[in-house]
C-alpha positions in Angstrom: 38.0 4.7 -22.9 35.5 3.2 -20.9 33.0 5.8 -21.9 33.4 5.1 -25.6 33.5 1.1 -24.8 30.0 1.9 -23.6 28.8 3.9 -26.5 29.8 1.4 -29.1 28.3 -1.2 -27.2 24.9 0.6 -26.9 24.7 1.9 -30.6 25.7 -1.9 -31.9 22.6 -3.3 -29.6 20.4 -0.7 -30.8 21.7 -0.7 -34.7 21.5 -4.8 -34.7 17.9 -4.9 -33.5 18.8 -7.2 -30.8 16.8 -4.8 -28.1 12.9 -5.6 -28.5 10.6 -3.4 -26.8 9.9 -4.5 -23.6 7.0 -4.7 -21.1 7.7 -2.2 -17.8 4.4 -2.7 -16.2 2.6 -6.0 -15.1 0.0 -7.6 -17.1 -1.9 -8.6 -14.2 -1.1 -6.2 -11.4 -4.0 -7.4 -9.3 -2.5 -10.7 -8.5 1.0 -9.4 -7.3 1.7 -9.5 -3.9 2.9 -6.3 -2.9 5.1 -7.6 0.1 7.3 -9.9 -2.1 9.5 -6.5 -2.9 13.4 -6.4 -2.4 15.4 -3.7 -3.7 18.8 -3.7 -5.8 20.6 -2.7 -2.4 19.5 -5.6 -0.9 17.2 -3.7 1.4 13.2 -4.5 2.3 11.3 -2.6 -0.5 8.7 -1.6 1.9 8.8 -0.3 5.6 8.0 -2.6 8.3 7.6 -2.4 11.3 6.5 -5.3 14.5 5.2 -4.4 18.4 4.2 -6.2 21.0 2.1 -4.0 23.4 1.4 -5.4 26.9 -2.0 -5.4 28.3 -3.6 -5.4 31.8 -5.8 -7.8 33.3 -8.7 -5.7 32.0 -7.0 -5.6 28.6 -5.8 -1.9 28.8 -2.7 -1.4 27.1 -0.2 -0.7 30.0 1.8 1.4 27.6 4.4 -0.8 27.9 5.1 -1.4 23.6 8.4 -3.0 22.2 8.7 -2.4 18.6 11.4 -4.0 16.1 12.4 -2.7 12.4 14.9 -5.1 11.9 13.6 -7.7 9.8 16.7 -9.8 10.0 16.5 -10.7 13.6 16.0 -14.3 14.3 15.1 -13.8 18.0 13.1 -10.6 17.6 11.6 -10.0 21.2 13.4 -12.9 23.4 12.6 -16.4 24.2 9.3 -15.9 24.6 8.9 -13.4 21.9 8.9 -13.9 17.8 11.6 -16.6 16.9 11.9 -15.8 13.2 12.2 -13.2 10.3 10.3 -12.2 7.4 6.9 -13.0 8.9 5.3 -12.7 5.5 7.0 -15.5 3.7 5.5 -19.0 2.2 6.8 -21.4 5.1 4.4 -23.2 6.9 6.4 -25.2 9.2 8.8 -23.9 11.6 9.4 -20.2 10.5 7.5 -17.2 9.4 6.0 -15.1 12.2 6.2 -17.1 15.3 6.3 -16.8 18.9 5.8 -18.5 22.1 3.9 -16.9 25.2 4.5 -16.9 29.0 1.2 -17.7 30.8 -0.3 -14.7 32.4 0.5 -12.5 29.7 -2.1 -10.9 26.8 -0.4 -9.1 24.2 -1.3 -6.9 20.9 1.3 -7.9 18.0 0.9 -5.5 15.3 2.6 -5.5 12.2 2.7 -2.7 10.0 3.7 -2.0 6.2 4.5 1.4 5.2 4.2 1.1 0.8 5.1 4.8 1.0 2.5 6.0 -1.3 -1.3 5.8 -1.4 -2.4 2.3 -3.0 -5.5 1.1 -3.6 -5.9 -2.7 -2.1 -8.6 -5.1 -3.3 -7.5 -8.2 -1.5 -5.6 -9.5 1.6 -4.4 -13.0 2.5 -3.0 -14.1 5.7 -2.0 -18.0 6.9 -1.5 -19.7 10.2 0.1 -22.9 11.0 -2.3 -25.2 12.7 -4.9 -24.4 15.2 -2.4 -26.0 17.9 -0.3 -23.1 16.5 -1.8 -20.4 16.2 -4.0 -17.5 17.5 -7.5 -17.2 17.6 -8.2 -13.8 15.4 -6.3 -11.1 13.6 -7.5 -7.8 12.1 -6.4 -5.4 8.9 -6.2 -1.8 9.8 -5.4 1.0 7.6 -3.8 4.2 7.8 -6.9 5.8 9.7 -7.2 3.5 12.2 -10.3 1.6 10.7 -10.5 -2.0 11.1 -11.2 -3.2 7.1 -11.4 -6.9 7.3 -11.2 -9.3 10.8 -11.8 -12.6 11.9 -12.2 -14.4 14.7 -12.4 -18.3 15.8 -12.8 -19.3 19.1 -11.3 -22.8 17.9 -8.0 -20.9 16.8 -7.2 -20.2 13.1 -5.1 -22.7 11.3 -5.0 -22.7 7.3 -5.6 -20.1 4.5 -7.7 -16.8 4.9 -8.7 -14.5 2.1 -10.7 -10.8 2.6 -11.9 -8.6 0.8 -11.0 -5.1 2.6 -14.9 -3.1 3.4 -16.4 -6.2 1.6 -19.8 -4.6 2.8 -19.1 -1.2 1.0 -16.4 -0.9 -1.6 -14.5 -3.7 -2.0 -11.3 -2.0 -1.4 -9.6 0.2 0.7 -6.8 3.1 -0.4 -4.2 3.9 2.4 -0.6 3.9 2.6 -0.1 1.5 5.2 -1.8 -1.7 6.2 -1.4 -3.1 9.7 -1.9 -7.0 10.8 -3.0 -6.8 14.0 -3.5 -10.1 16.1 -4.9 -10.4 19.8 -2.9 -13.2 22.0 -4.9 -13.6 25.3 -3.2 -16.1 27.4 -4.4 -14.7 30.8 -7.8 -13.8 29.5 -10.7 -13.9 26.6 -11.6 -16.9 25.1 -8.1 -19.2 25.8 -7.5 -18.5 29.4 -4.4 -19.8 30.9 -3.4 -21.1 27.5 0.3 -21.4 26.4 0.4 -20.2 22.7 3.5 -22.6 22.0 5.1 -21.5 18.3 2.2 -19.8 17.2 3.3 -19.5 13.5 1.9 -17.4 10.9 3.3 -18.8 7.6 2.1 -16.2 4.9 0.7 -12.5 4.3 -0.2 -11.0 1.3 -1.4 -7.9 0.3 -2.8 -7.3 -3.6 -4.0 -4.2 -5.6 -7.8 -3.9 -6.5 -8.7 -4.2 -10.3 -8.0 -0.9 -12.7 -4.3 -1.0 -10.8 -1.0 -0.4 -12.3 2.1 -1.6 -10.8 5.2 -0.8 -12.3 8.4 -3.4 -13.0 10.9 -0.6 -13.8 12.9 -0.1 -10.8 13.1 -4.3 -10.4 11.7 -4.5 -7.3 8.8 -7.0 -7.6 8.9 -10.6 -8.0 9.1 -10.8 -11.5 7.4 -14.8 -11.6 4.5 -12.9 -11.4 4.9 -11.3 -15.4 6.8 -14.4 -16.7 4.3 -17.3 -15.9 5.6 -19.8 -18.5 7.3 -23.3 -16.2 10.4 -23.9 -16.5 12.0 -26.8 -18.3 14.2 -29.5 -17.2 13.8 -30.9 -13.4 11.4 -28.5 -12.2 7.7 -28.3 -10.1 4.9 -26.0 -11.1 5.1 -25.6 -6.8 8.1 -23.5 -7.1 6.7 -20.6 -8.8 2.9 -20.9 -8.1 2.8 -18.4 -5.5 0.6 -20.4 -3.0 1.1 -19.6 0.1 1.6 -21.9 3.0 2.6 -25.1 0.7 4.3 -27.5 1.8 6.9 -27.6 -1.2 8.3 -30.0 -3.7 11.9 -31.9 -3.3 14.1 -31.4 -6.3 15.6 -34.2 -8.8 17.8 -36.7 -7.0 20.8 -36.9 -6.9 21.6 -33.8 -9.2 19.2 -31.7 -12.0 18.6 -28.5 -13.2 16.0 -26.2 -14.5 16.1 -23.8 -17.1 13.5 -20.6 -17.4 13.6 -18.6 -20.9 11.5 -15.7 -20.5 9.4 -13.4 -22.8 12.3 -10.5 -22.2 15.7 -9.7 -20.9 16.0 -8.0 -17.7 19.0 -7.1 -15.5 18.5 -9.2 -12.5 20.1 -8.5 -8.8 18.8 -11.0 -6.8 16.1 -14.0 -5.3 14.6 -15.7 -2.5 14.9 -18.9 -1.9 12.0 -20.4 0.3 11.7 -23.8 1.7 9.0 -25.8 3.9 11.3 -27.5 6.4 14.3 -24.6 6.8 14.5 -25.0 10.7 16.0 -28.5 9.8 19.1 -26.8 8.7 20.3 -26.8 12.2 19.5 -30.5 12.5 19.1 -32.6 10.0 20.8 -30.6 7.8 18.4 -29.6 4.7 19.7 -27.8 1.6 20.2 -27.8 -2.0 23.6 -29.1 -2.6 25.9 -27.2 -4.8 23.3 -24.8 -6.4 24.5 -23.0 -8.9 22.2 -19.8 -10.7 23.1 -18.7 -14.4 21.9 -16.3 -16.7 22.2 -16.1 -20.2 21.0 -13.6 -23.1 20.7 -16.6 -25.6 20.6 -20.0 -23.8 23.3 -21.4 -25.7 26.2 -23.8 -23.9 29.3 -21.5 -23.3 27.5 -18.4 -22.9 25.9 -18.2 -19.6 27.4 -16.5 -16.8 27.3 -17.3 -13.0 25.5 -15.3 -10.6 25.4 -17.0 -7.2 26.3 -20.8 -6.2 26.4 -22.0 -2.7 27.7 -25.3 -1.3 24.6 -25.6 1.0 21.6 -23.1 0.0 18.7 -23.3 2.5 16.1 -20.6 3.9 17.6 -18.1 6.1 21.4 -18.7 5.7 22.9 -16.4 8.3 20.9 -14.0 8.4 20.1 -13.8 4.7 16.6 -13.6 3.4 17.1 -12.2 -0.3 20.1 -13.3 -2.0 21.9 -10.8 -3.8 24.1 -11.8 -6.9 27.9 -11.4 -7.4 27.0 -10.7 -10.7 24.5 -8.4 -11.7 23.7 -9.0 -15.4 21.0 -8.6 -17.9 19.6 -12.0 -19.6 16.9 -13.8 -21.1 17.7 -17.0 -20.0 17.9 -18.5 -15.9 19.2 -21.8 -15.1 18.6 -23.0 -11.6 21.4 -26.6 -11.2 22.2 -28.4 -7.9 24.2 -31.9 -6.6 22.2 -33.5 -3.7 24.7 -36.1 -3.3 26.2 -35.1 0.0 22.8 -33.9 1.1 21.9 -36.7 3.1 21.6 -38.2 6.8 19.8 -41.2 6.2 19.1 -43.3 2.8 17.5 -42.1 -0.5 16.4 -38.9 -0.7 14.8 -38.8 2.6 16.5 -35.1 3.7 16.2 -33.3 0.8 14.9 -29.7 1.0 11.5 -29.0 -0.1 11.5 -26.0 -2.0 8.5 -23.7 -1.6 9.1 -20.9 -3.2 11.7 -19.1 -5.7 11.3 -15.3 -6.2 13.3 -13.6 -8.7 14.0 -9.8 -8.7 15.2 -7.6 -11.6 14.4 -4.8 -14.2 12.9 -4.9 -17.7 16.3 -3.5 -20.3 15.8 0.0 -21.5 13.6 -0.3 -24.7 15.7 0.9 -28.0 14.0 4.7 -27.9 16.0 4.8 -24.3 19.1 2.9 -25.8 19.6 5.2 -28.2 19.0 8.4 -26.3 22.2 7.2 -23.7 24.4 6.4 -26.8 23.6 9.9 -28.2 24.2 11.6 -24.9 27.4 9.7 -24.4 28.8 10.5 -28.0 28.1 13.9 -26.9 29.4 13.8 -23.7 32.5 12.9 -25.6 32.5 15.7 -27.9 32.0 17.8 -25.3 35.1 16.5 -23.0 37.4 16.7 -26.5 
């Protein structure tokens, strides 16, 4: 009976012309950060490992290597190690990758991303919080061990850095992995005896070279790279502008909502909610109060499905970076609403959350030809069973 209902539904949609041809590849693939990638099952869509390699007084590796692959660990390597998660995030204050280093130790930090296929990269971006919270060097390394881009600043890094791989030759690199490598020289080197307090790598991004393609069919890349029209209502363009390391913008107070109308319908499975001041969730309690995300095909009142709601929505809640929706549904309209009345520790809106980026993940719904095949296949299956 369920199969029959499904087939009738599919046939009705096709016959009614409700489903238009959909775009299944990003229109501007070289503008999509490949690290904003989450699978529908909630797993991170890029293989990643984080390693810390100890060095001796002469700068040679001692053979003591620690490696982590669980990006959800808030304290990855202990008190003097990384203390946060999702290091390639947008948050430039108190989050992203961070570490505090014990005096008298030199490390190499390596963050390796495995794309599972050969990709041709044309741009690399990283961001460090500030010179007093940063290393003084970094290098990007391909799957052959070649350094394809690097930077050194004896005064330490701060702000955003954009590199073209192999800039002096091809201007691109084709590789299956990329490693971001940093030397933390607290014992020797340019900053001997310096304590790297809370050094924060606030952003990492990897972009395809021009002429490449990127599919949306699996629904694991941020669809706001395709759907670029701003939302209506109480909306700040900074929430979906993909500007790494930005400070974010507060929503309206005490309540409000914003609505996106997309160019096509998507089957939506989850989101990432990033805020600038996430560390305050433990002390001052900054959050988006009574947050709710709804999806609709028409945008008409009474035709919205709530896919996610939280009394307190904030970044990295209980180890949660990607937020899976309670209901996976298809829609062309998305509405985010909130009520921050209780989100106060002082007067006015001084303690509101500053939303940095909202990332949304889903796949375009099938084109009519596919719907027809599905319907036909379902009918044939029912006939064979009978």
